[in-house]
C-alpha positions in Angstrom: 0.2 -15.8 6.7 0.4 -17.6 2.5 1.5 -15.5 -0.3 -1.1 -14.3 -2.4 -2.1 -14.0 -6.0 0.0 -11.4 -8.3 -2.0 -10.3 -10.7 -4.4 -7.2 -10.4 -7.6 -9.2 -11.5 -6.5 -11.9 -8.9 -6.3 -9.5 -6.3 -10.1 -8.3 -5.8 -11.2 -12.5 -5.6 -8.1 -12.9 -3.8 -9.5 -13.2 -0.3 -13.2 -14.7 -1.2 -12.2 -18.1 -0.8 -11.5 -18.5 3.1 -12.1 -21.4 4.8 -15.3 -20.5 8.0 -15.4 -21.6 11.1 -16.5 -20.5 14.2 -15.9 -19.8 17.3 -14.3 -13.4 12.4 -10.5 10.8 5.9 -13.4 9.8 3.5 -14.5 6.0 4.3 -14.4 4.0 0.9 -17.5 3.3 -1.1 -19.9 0.6 0.6 -20.4 -1.8 -2.2 -16.2 -2.2 -2.0 -16.1 -3.3 1.5 -17.6 -6.5 1.4 -19.8 -7.9 -1.1 -22.7 -10.7 0.1 -22.6 -14.0 -0.5 -24.4 -16.5 -1.9 -26.3 -19.7 -1.4 -29.2 -20.0 0.9 -29.3 -18.5 4.7 -30.5 -20.5 7.8 -30.6 -19.7 11.4 -29.6 -22.7 14.1 -29.7 -21.2 17.8 -27.6 -23.8 18.8 -24.4 -23.1 16.6 -22.5 -21.5 19.2 -19.4 -23.2 18.6 -17.0 -24.5 16.3 -17.1 -28.0 17.7 -20.8 -27.3 16.5 -19.5 -26.4 12.5 -17.7 -28.8 12.1 -20.3 -31.4 13.4 -22.5 -29.6 10.8 -19.6 -29.8 8.2 -19.3 -33.4 8.6 -23.3 -34.2 8.6 -22.9 -32.4 4.9 -19.8 -33.9 3.8 -21.9 -36.7 2.5 -24.2 -34.6 0.0 -21.8 -33.9 -2.3 -23.8 -31.5 -4.6 -23.2 -28.9 -1.4 -20.6 -26.5 -3.7 -19.9 -24.6 -0.1 -20.9 -23.7 3.2 -20.3 -20.1 4.9 -20.3 -19.9 8.9 -21.6 -16.8 10.3 -21.8 -17.7 14.1 -22.0 -13.7 15.0 -25.9 -14.2 14.2 -25.8 -18.1 14.0 -26.0 -17.9 10.4 -25.1 -21.1 7.6 -25.8 -20.3 4.3 -25.6 -23.3 2.1 -24.5 -22.8 -1.7 -26.0 -25.5 -3.3 -28.4 -26.4 -5.7 -32.1 -25.8 -5.0 -33.3 -29.0 -4.9 -30.7 -30.2 -2.9 -31.5 -27.4 0.1 -33.8 -30.3 1.0 -31.4 -33.2 1.4 -29.0 -30.6 3.1 -31.6 -29.5 6.2 -32.4 -33.4 6.6 -29.1 -33.9 7.4 -28.6 -31.4 9.2 -31.4 -32.3 11.3 -30.2 -35.5 12.2 -27.4 -34.2 13.5 -29.8 -33.0 16.2 -29.7 -28.9 14.7 -32.6 -27.3 14.0 -31.8 -25.0 11.2 -34.5 -22.4 10.2 -35.0 -20.4 7.3 -33.9 -16.4 7.1 -34.2 -13.7 4.8 -30.1 -13.2 3.2 -30.7 -9.7 2.4 -28.1 -7.5 4.4 -25.7 -7.4 7.4 -26.6 -10.7 9.8 -25.5 -8.4 12.5 -29.2 -7.0 13.3 -31.0 -10.6 14.1 -29.3 -12.4 16.8 -30.9 -15.3 18.0 -31.1 -16.1 21.7 -28.7 -17.7 23.1 -30.1 -20.9 24.8 -32.8 -22.6 26.3 -35.5 -20.4 28.0 -34.2 -19.4 31.5 -37.4 -20.5 32.9 -36.5 -23.9 31.5 -32.7 -24.1 33.1 -34.0 -22.4 36.7 -36.8 -25.5 36.9 -34.5 -27.8 35.8 -32.1 -26.6 39.0 -34.8 -26.6 41.1 -35.6 -30.2 40.6 -31.7 -31.1 40.5 -31.4 -29.3 44.1 -34.9 -31.6 44.7 -33.2 -34.4 43.9 -30.1 -34.1 46.0 -32.2 -32.7 49.2 -34.2 -35.7 48.7 -31.3 -38.7 48.6 -29.4 -36.6 51.6 -32.3 -36.2 54.1 -35.1 -38.9 53.2 -35.0 -42.3 54.2 -33.5 -45.1 52.1 -36.9 -46.6 50.6 -38.1 -47.4 47.7 -40.8 -44.8 47.2 -38.4 -42.1 48.2 -35.5 -43.5 45.6 -38.3 -43.8 43.0 -39.2 -40.4 43.7 -35.4 -39.2 43.7 -35.2 -40.8 40.0 -38.0 -39.1 38.6 -36.9 -35.5 40.0 -33.1 -36.5 38.6 -34.8 -37.5 35.1 -37.3 -34.7 34.9 -34.3 -32.2 35.8 -32.1 -33.7 33.1 -34.9 -33.6 30.6 -35.2 -29.9 30.9 -31.9 -28.8 31.1 -30.0 -31.3 29.1 -32.5 -32.6 26.1 -31.1 -30.4 23.1 -27.5 -31.5 24.7 -29.1 -35.4 24.9 -30.1 -35.4 20.7 -26.9 -33.5 19.9 -25.4 -36.0 21.8 -26.9 -39.1 20.7 -26.7 -38.1 17.3 -23.1 -38.0 17.2 -22.8 -41.1 18.9 -24.4 -42.6 16.1 -21.9 -41.4 13.8 -19.0 -42.5 16.1 -17.9 -39.1 16.7 -16.9 -38.1 20.3 -18.0 -34.5 21.2 -18.4 -32.1 24.0 -22.2 -33.2 23.6 -21.3 -37.1 23.5 -19.1 -36.9 26.4 -21.8 -35.1 29.0 -24.8 -37.3 27.4 -22.5 -40.5 28.1 -21.5 -38.7 31.7 -24.8 -38.0 32.9 -26.1 -41.3 31.8 -23.3 -43.6 33.2 -23.8 -41.8 36.7 -27.4 -42.0 36.3 -27.3 -45.5 35.9 -24.8 -46.3 38.5 -27.1 -44.7 41.5 -25.7 -41.4 41.5 -29.2 -39.7 39.8 -28.7 -36.5 41.8 -25.4 -36.1 41.0 -25.5 -36.6 37.1 -29.3 -34.0 37.1 -27.2 -31.3 39.2 -24.2 -31.8 36.4 -27.1 -31.5 33.4 -28.2 -28.3 34.8 -25.2 -27.0 36.2 -23.5 -27.8 32.3 -26.7 -26.2 30.3 -26.1 -22.7 33.0 -22.6 -22.9 32.1 -23.3 -23.2 28.7 -26.1 -19.9 28.8 -23.4 -17.7 30.5 -21.0 -18.4 27.8 -23.3 -18.1 25.5 -24.3 -14.9 26.3 -20.5 -13.8 27.2 -19.6 -14.8 23.6 -22.8 -12.4 22.2 -21.1 -9.6 23.7 -18.2 -10.3 21.6 -19.8 -11.3 18.7 -22.4 -8.2 19.2 -19.7 -5.2 20.0 -19.8 -4.6 16.2 -23.6 -4.8 16.0 -23.8 -1.8 18.3 -22.5 0.3 15.2 -25.4 -0.4 13.1 -27.4 1.1 15.9 -25.7 4.4 16.0 -28.0 4.9 12.3 -31.5 6.6 13.7 -34.6 4.6 12.6 -36.4 7.3 11.0 -35.3 10.0 8.3 -36.7 13.5 7.7 -37.7 13.4 3.8 -38.7 16.2 1.5 -42.1 15.4 -0.1 -43.5 16.1 -3.9 -45.3 19.4 -2.2 -41.9 20.8 -0.7 -43.2 19.7 3.0 -41.1 17.5 5.5 -42.2 14.0 6.6 -40.7 11.4 9.2 -40.5 8.1 7.2 -38.9 5.1 8.6 -34.8 4.7 7.4 -35.2 1.2 5.7 -38.3 2.6 3.1 -36.2 5.7 2.3 -35.8 5.4 -1.7 -32.4 6.1 -3.5 -31.8 10.3 -4.7 -34.4 11.0 -2.0 -33.4 14.4 0.0 -32.9 13.8 3.8 -32.7 16.8 6.1 -30.4 16.3 9.0 -30.8 19.0 12.1 -28.4 19.7 14.1 -27.1 17.3 16.5 -29.0 14.6 14.8 -27.5 11.5 13.6 -27.0 11.2 9.8 -29.5 7.9 8.8 -28.3 7.2 5.6 -25.6 7.2 3.4 -25.3 10.6 1.4 -24.2 13.8 -0.6 -25.0 17.0 0.8 -27.0 19.4 -1.3 -27.4 22.3 1.2 -26.3 23.9 4.0 -22.4 23.5 5.7 -21.1 21.7 9.1 -18.9 19.4 11.1 -19.4 15.9 10.8 -18.1 13.6 14.4 -17.0 10.7 11.6 -16.1 8.2 14.4 -18.5 5.7 14.1 -17.2 4.7 10.4 -13.2 6.5 10.6 -12.6 6.4 14.2 -11.1 9.6 14.1 -12.1 12.0 17.0 -12.1 15.6 15.3 -15.1 16.3 13.2 -14.8 17.0 9.8 -15.7 19.8 7.9 -18.9 19.3 5.6 -20.3 21.5 2.2 -21.8 21.0 -0.9 -20.9 18.4 -2.4 -19.3 16.2 0.1 -20.1 12.6 1.3 -22.0 12.4 4.5 -22.8 8.7 6.3 -24.6 7.0 8.0 -24.4 6.7 11.7 -22.0 9.7 12.1 -23.2 12.9 14.0 -24.2 16.2 12.7 -22.3 18.6 15.1 -23.1 22.4 14.0 -25.4 23.0 11.1 -28.7 22.1 8.9 -27.8 20.1 6.1 -29.2 18.4 3.1 -28.4 15.5 1.4 -29.4 13.2 -1.3 -29.3 9.7 -0.3 -26.7 7.5 -2.2 -27.1 4.6 -0.3 -30.6 2.0 0.8 -30.2 1.9 4.6 -29.1 -2.1 4.5 -26.1 -0.5 2.0 -24.4 2.0 3.8 -21.1 2.3 4.6 -21.8 1.2 8.3 -23.8 -2.0 7.1 -21.0 -2.8 4.9 -18.3 -2.7 7.7 -20.8 -4.7 10.3 -21.0 -7.4 6.9 -17.7 -7.1 6.4 -16.3 -8.1 10.3 -18.9 -10.8 10.6 -17.4 -12.1 7.6 -13.8 -11.8 9.2 -15.0 -13.6 12.1 -15.7 -16.5 10.1 -12.3 -17.0 8.4 -9.9 -19.8 10.5 -6.7 -18.1 11.7 -4.0 -20.2 12.3 -4.0 -21.2 16.3 -8.1 -21.6 15.7 -6.8 -24.3 12.9 -4.2 -25.4 15.9 -6.6 -25.9 18.3 -9.7 -27.4 16.1 -7.1 -30.3 14.9 -6.4 -31.0 18.5 -9.6 -31.1 19.3 -10.4 -33.7 17.3 -7.3 -35.7 18.4 -7.9 -34.7 22.3 -11.9 -35.8 22.6 -11.5 -39.2 21.5 -8.1 -40.0 23.6 -10.2 -38.5 26.3 -13.1 -41.3 25.6 -10.5 -44.2 25.1 -9.0 -43.3 28.7 -11.9 -43.4 30.0 -13.2 -46.7 29.2 -9.6 -47.6 30.2 -10.3 -46.4 33.7 -13.9 -48.1 33.8 -12.2 -50.9 32.7 -8.7 -51.4 33.9 -8.5 -49.8 37.5 -10.6 -52.9 39.0 -7.8 -55.0 38.4 -5.0 -53.0 38.5 -5.6 -50.7 41.8 -8.1 -52.4 43.3 -11.2 -50.2 43.0 -14.7 -51.3 42.8 -16.4 -51.4 39.9 -18.5 -48.5 40.9 -15.8 -46.3 41.7 -13.6 -47.1 38.4 -17.1 -46.3 36.5 -17.5 -43.2 38.7 -14.0 -42.0 38.3 -14.6 -43.0 34.6 -17.4 -40.4 34.1 -15.7 -37.7 36.5 -13.1 -37.6 33.8 -15.3 -37.4 30.8 -17.2 -34.7 32.7 -13.4 -33.2 33.7 -12.1 -33.9 29.7 -14.4 -31.6 27.6 -13.0 -29.6 25.4 -15.1 -26.6 25.3 -13.2 -24.0 27.2 -10.3 -25.2 24.8 -12.3 -24.6 21.8 -13.6 -21.5 22.7 -10.5 -20.0 23.6 -9.6 -18.8 19.9 -12.8 -17.4 18.5 -14.0 -15.0 20.9 -10.6 -13.4 21.3 -10.4 -13.3 17.8 -14.0 -12.1 17.5 -13.4 -9.2 20.0 -9.9 -8.3 18.9 -11.8 -7.7 14.7 -14.5 -5.4 16.2 -12.5 -3.6 18.8 -10.4 -2.5 15.5 -13.6 -1.7 13.5 -14.4 0.5 16.3 -11.0 2.0 15.6 -12.0 2.5 11.8 -9.5 -0.4 10.9 -11.3 -3.0 8.8 -9.2 -6.5 8.9 -10.8 -8.7 6.4 -10.3 -11.9 8.8 -8.5 -13.7 12.3 -6.1 -14.9 10.0 -4.6 -11.4 9.5 -5.3 -9.9 13.1 -3.4 -12.8 14.4 -0.2 -12.5 11.7 0.1 -8.8 11.9 2.5 -9.1 14.8 4.7 -11.2 12.6 5.8 -8.0 10.5 9.0 -7.3 10.0 9.0 -4.5 7.0 6.7 -2.6 5.6 6.6 -0.8 2.2 4.9 2.1 1.5 3.3 4.2 -1.7 4.3 8.0 -1.7 1.0 10.2 -2.6 -1.7 9.7 -0.8 -0.6 7.3 1.5 2.7 9.3 3.2 1.8 12.4 1.4 -1.7 14.9 1.7 -2.0 13.1 -2.3 -2.6 17.8 -3.1 -0.1 20.0 -4.0 0.1 23.2 -2.0 2.2 26.1 -1.9 5.1 25.7 0.4 7.5 28.9 -0.1 7.6 32.1 -1.9 10.8 34.1 -2.8 9.8 37.8 -3.9 13.5 38.5 -6.1 12.9 42.3 -6.6 12.8 45.3 -4.9 11.6 47.9 -6.8 8.0 46.5 -6.9 5.6 46.2 -4.2 5.4 42.5 -3.1 1.8 42.2 -2.9 1.5 43.9 -6.5 3.5 40.8 -7.8 1.7 38.6 -5.9 -1.9 39.9 -7.1 -0.3 39.0 -10.7 0.5 35.1 -9.8 -2.2 34.6 -8.2 -4.4 36.0 -11.8 -2.0 34.6 -13.7 -2.6 30.9 -12.0 -5.9 31.3 -11.7 -6.1 31.0 -15.2 -4.6 27.7 -15.5 -5.9 24.1 -14.8 -2.6 22.7 -14.3 -2.0 21.2 -10.2 0.8 23.3 -9.3 -0.7 26.3 -10.9 -3.9 25.6 -8.7 -1.9 25.4 -5.9 -0.5 28.4 -6.2 -3.6 30.2 -7.1 -5.0 28.2 -3.6 -2.1 29.7 -1.4 -2.0 33.2 -2.5 -4.8 36.2 -1.6 -7.3 36.1 -4.4 -6.5 39.0 -6.9 -7.8 40.9 -9.8 -6.6 41.9 -13.0 -7.2 43.2 -16.9 -5.7 39.7 -18.0 -5.2 39.9 -22.0 -3.8 37.3 -24.8 -3.9 34.5 -21.7 -1.8 31.9 -24.0 -0.9 27.9 -22.5 2.7 27.5 -23.6 3.0 23.4 -23.3 5.5 21.8 -20.9 6.7 25.4 -19.7 4.0 27.2 -18.6 1.3 30.2 -19.4 1.9 33.8 -20.8 -0.6 36.6 -20.5 -0.9 40.1 -20.3 -1.9 41.8 -16.5 -2.7 45.3 -16.1 -0.8 46.5 -19.2 2.7 44.4 -17.8 3.4 41.2 -20.0 4.1 38.1 -17.9 4.8 34.5 -17.7 4.2 31.8 -14.8 6.5 28.6 -15.7 9.2 26.1 -14.6 12.7 26.3 -14.5 13.0 25.4 -18.3 10.9 27.9 -19.4 13.0 30.8 -17.7 16.5 29.4 -18.8 14.8 29.9 -22.3 14.1 33.7 -21.6 18.0 33.5 -20.6 16.4 35.0 -17.0 18.5 32.3 -15.1 21.3 33.6 -12.8 23.7 32.1 -10.3 21.8 33.4 -7.3 18.3 32.0 -8.8 19.5 28.5 -9.9 21.1 27.9 -6.4 17.4 29.1 -4.7 15.9 26.4 -7.0 18.9 23.9 -6.3 17.6 23.8 -2.5 14.4 23.9 -3.4 14.2 20.6 -5.6 16.9 19.1 -3.6 13.8 19.1 -1.1 11.7 17.5 -4.1 9.0 20.5 -4.3 8.0 21.5 -7.9 9.4 25.4 -8.6 7.2 28.0 -10.6 8.8 31.3 -11.7 6.9 34.3 -12.4 9.2 36.7 -14.3 8.6 40.0 -16.2 9.8 40.7 -20.2 12.9 41.7 -17.8 13.9 39.9 -14.5 11.9 37.3 -12.6 9.6 38.7 -9.4 8.8 35.6 -7.8 9.8 31.8 -7.1 7.1 29.8 -5.9 7.9 26.0 -4.5 4.7 23.7 -4.8 4.9 20.1 -2.8 2.9 17.7 -1.8 2.7 18.1 2.1 3.6 14.6 4.2 0.6 14.0 6.6 0.6 14.8 10.3 0.4 11.4 11.0 2.7 9.7 8.7 6.0 10.9 10.9 4.7 9.9 14.2 3.3 6.2 12.3 7.1 5.7 11.1 8.7 6.1 15.1 6.2 3.9 16.2 7.1 1.4 13.2 10.4 1.8 14.5 9.8 1.4 17.9 7.9 -2.1 17.2 11.1 -3.1 15.1 9.0 -2.7 11.3 11.6 -1.5 8.6 10.2 1.0 6.2 10.8 1.6 2.4 9.1 4.0 0.3 8.0 2.6 -3.2 6.8 5.6 -5.5 6.4 6.6 -9.3 8.1 10.3 -8.4 11.5 10.8 -8.9 14.2 9.3 -7.1 15.4 12.5 -5.7 11.5 13.6 -4.6 11.3 9.8 -3.1 14.7 10.3 -0.9 13.5 14.1 0.1 10.2 13.0 1.4 11.7 9.8 2.7 14.3 11.7 4.7 11.8 14.3 6.1 9.2 11.2 7.1 11.8 9.2 8.7 11.7 6.2 6.5 14.6 3.9 6.1 15.1 4.1 2.1 13.5 5.3 -0.7 12.7 3.8 -4.5 12.0 6.2 -7.1 10.9 5.9 -10.5 8.8 2.7 -10.3 6.1 1.5 -12.4 4.0 -1.4 -11.1 6.1 -4.3 -12.3 9.0 -2.5 -10.2 6.7 -2.4 -6.8 6.2 -5.7 -7.6 9.9 -7.0 -7.4 10.8 -4.6 -4.9 8.2 -6.2 -2.6 9.4 -9.8 -3.4 13.1 -8.5 -3.1 12.6 -7.4 0.5 10.6 -10.7 1.6 13.8 -12.2 0.7 15.5 -10.0 2.4 13.4 -8.7 5.5 11.0 -12.1 6.0 7.2 -11.1 6.7 6.3 -7.6 4.5 3.5 -5.3 4.5 2.5 -3.2 1.8 0.7 0.2 2.0 -0.6 1.9 -0.7 -4.1 3.3 -2.3 -4.1 3.4 -6.5 -4.6 0.8 -8.9 -0.6 0.5 -9.6 -0.1 -0.3 -5.7 -2.7 -3.2 -6.2 -0.1 -5.9 -7.7 2.1 -5.3 -4.8 -0.8 -5.1 -2.2 -1.4 -8.7 -3.6 1.7 -10.2 -3.5 2.9 -8.8 -0.1 2.5 -10.9 3.0 0.1 -8.3 4.1 -1.8 -5.4 2.2 -3.1 -2.1 4.2 -5.2 0.3 1.6 -6.4 3.7 2.5 -9.9 4.1 2.5 -10.7 7.3 2.2 -8.2 7.9 -1.0 -7.8 4.7 -2.2 -9.2 3.0 -5.1 -11.8 0.2 -5.5 -8.7 -2.2 -7.0 -6.7 -1.3 -4.1 -8.8 -2.1 -1.6 -10.5 -5.5 -3.1 -6.6 -6.4 -2.7 -5.6 -5.6 0.6 -6.3 -7.3 3.6 -6.7 -4.4 6.1 -8.3 -1.4 5.1 -7.2 2.0 7.0 -10.9 3.6 6.8 -9.6 7.6 7.4 -6.1 7.5 5.6 -4.5 7.4 9.1 -1.2 5.6 9.2 -0.9 5.4 12.8 -3.6 2.6 12.5 -1.2 0.1 10.9 1.5 0.2 14.3 -1.7 -0.1 15.7 -3.1 -3.0 14.0 0.7 -4.6 15.1 -0.2 -3.7 18.7 -3.2 -5.0 18.9 -2.0 -8.1 17.0 0.9 -8.8 19.5 -1.8 -8.2 22.3 -4.4 -10.8 20.7 -1.6 -13.5 20.0 -0.7 -13.1 24.2 -4.6 -13.6 24.5 -4.6 -16.4 22.9 -1.3 -18.2 24.2 -2.9 -17.0 28.0 -6.8 -19.0 27.2 -4.7 -22.0 25.5 -2.2 -22.6 28.5 -5.1 -21.5 31.3 -7.6 -24.1 29.5 -4.8 -26.9 29.2 -3.3 -26.2 32.7 -7.0 -26.4 34.7 -7.9 -29.7 32.4 -4.7 -31.3 33.5 -5.1 -30.7 37.2 -8.7 -31.8 37.1 -7.6 -34.7 35.1 -5.0 -35.8 37.6 -7.3 -35.0 40.4 -9.9 -37.3 38.8 -7.6 -40.1 38.2 -5.5 -40.4 41.4 -7.4 -38.0 43.8 -10.7 -37.5 45.3 -12.5 -35.3 42.1 -16.2 -36.0 42.0 -18.9 -34.5 39.4 -19.5 -31.6 41.1 -15.9 -30.8 40.8 -15.6 -31.5 37.2 -18.8 -29.5 35.9 -17.2 -26.3 38.2 -13.7 -27.0 36.5 -15.1 -27.6 33.0 -18.1 -24.1 33.8 -14.7 -22.3 35.6 -12.2 -22.9 32.2 -14.5 -22.1 30.0 -15.1 -18.6 32.1 -11.5 -17.7 32.2 -11.0 -18.0 28.8 -14.1 -15.9 27.6 -13.7 -12.7 29.8 -10.1 -12.8 29.3 -10.7 -12.9 25.6 -13.3 -9.8 26.1 -10.4 -7.9 27.5 -9.4 -7.1 24.0 -13.1 -5.2 23.6 -11.8 -2.7 26.4 -8.5 -1.6 24.7 -10.4 1.7 23.3 -7.2 3.1 21.7 -4.0 0.6 21.3 -1.9 4.4 19.7 -0.1 4.1 23.0 0.6 0.7 22.8 -0.2 -0.1 26.7 
């Protein structure tokens, strides 16, 4: 993984300039998950692998006014960023390459409009039938001129029906001097036809077209896995009209600020904020959480989630094509277009491999009659078999189908990975830096301990006094105390804030103070026993507040930002994966070390400014190697951008942190980080398996083609078999469900 820019301003754009290629608690605000790209969008039905993307790039290379290209092969969409007058020139170049671009609207996630996979089934079925008829005619009919002409006609018709698009693209590639998959098939089938093997040529082309159809369908299964989330949002919504009546209309027609009603058991149609009613919402489609979240007026709800219990009314805050769910899908589709390291290697390898194989086939055709005493017909036939076997489709398709499956599986678990480069690279992480507040801890102070210091007054009475006093203050610590105690009532007079110390008031005729350690010391009410008790709490990183009368300390309250239940488990899993952990926080060092000790973090560094966190990341990279950063605030953005991989908390996270990060954890659960690493390791394993499978099958049949008895039938089945093996192996990642156990 490459080092990213450090500055916060640059962080927001550090992920925008990606290379594109083929075969990418409370969730964040929709407009922070993905931004729509600029340019003119076109759908190309036959653009379904990295080789074809490369062909289009090469075809458009001479069109110098093209500023950029974006490939979203999940929807077979090409977006051309160029001045409007240049677009026709670009389309001409694409059509010369054998493709047929058709304009599409560019107003939302492309997942909603997947093009047909390949040629019509009827054409393939009819073409295969004619190919079989040509084979039967060659086998059973007498060898007369009439039957030969009839056989040739049947074979030619079968080739035309099944392989017309292959021929067009293959001839276009040959005219440009390129030896891609389609060029190999066009040459092999034409050569076989010319040397009198027309039944075999027809069957090879028909089987190749069917294999392409099967591969396309299998690839679409991976690409459309995330699209299934979009289907979770209902097509209609029940809106309140001006007269107060309710009417059901299409969700796409609902305007912002409209009031929508959602009944128990129904799915939420759009993003919004609850205005009436309480309920529990199942947010699994967006965050991956299995436990429903309680919601009340003022709380946000998201399209595609399930209203479990009560009737609610909500104010719509996002249009149907701009909901959090739609943005997630759009972000994952864009991520599918980023080129991972393994894919870059495969693309470079295939660019060399195909011309070399073509040259080898020419050598076999021209030299073996002299070197091995074969007939010219035998030599040409073996060369053609070699071309079919050597088709690099399985190798080219091995990487993208795996990465797309992994990205979709992660999205289902509430992990939004911004590109294949991060999915593949996470397995290399050696250390992770973690912010404290909102990442390891809840980010909300809570009352964690209460110690009553007097026995001559009822405990219920002194706690009521504390609740009344705390309820009068807006300080976060006071609010935590008020929320942690039973609600109390009392006659409050002469309430006074003591800046930096606490508050004072007369409650029920009793003069009381609720303040910090400094205030009690100034009042000379500290004792050795109280100091000892305070020291214990302060060593645990707690904020201590005391309730005192004019004569004595009545109660000691300890408030702390509590550790999330999932954080300890996440740290255990990270350490089991061999990843070291370091806490980086702006809080004081004592609190940092206490929280780190409770959470099981290896090291803790406190009192850090944003530039200090940045320096700490650089030091960790030198010490450990590849280092990740996890945070949620603006002050974390420089470190997130500088780290080798940034994880942002999507619920509590700021917009800047989510822009700077490479991975967004939608429900703020740290366990998603070790889950990402395990998914990355599994993805890496499947990638290597696919490459070995693709090259291994090719190697065996290449030897058989030259020195054995391999036929064109065997060649096409070898190619088809290798392609299907790598596709279905890659699709296994979609069935992972949860990888929390590491299984």
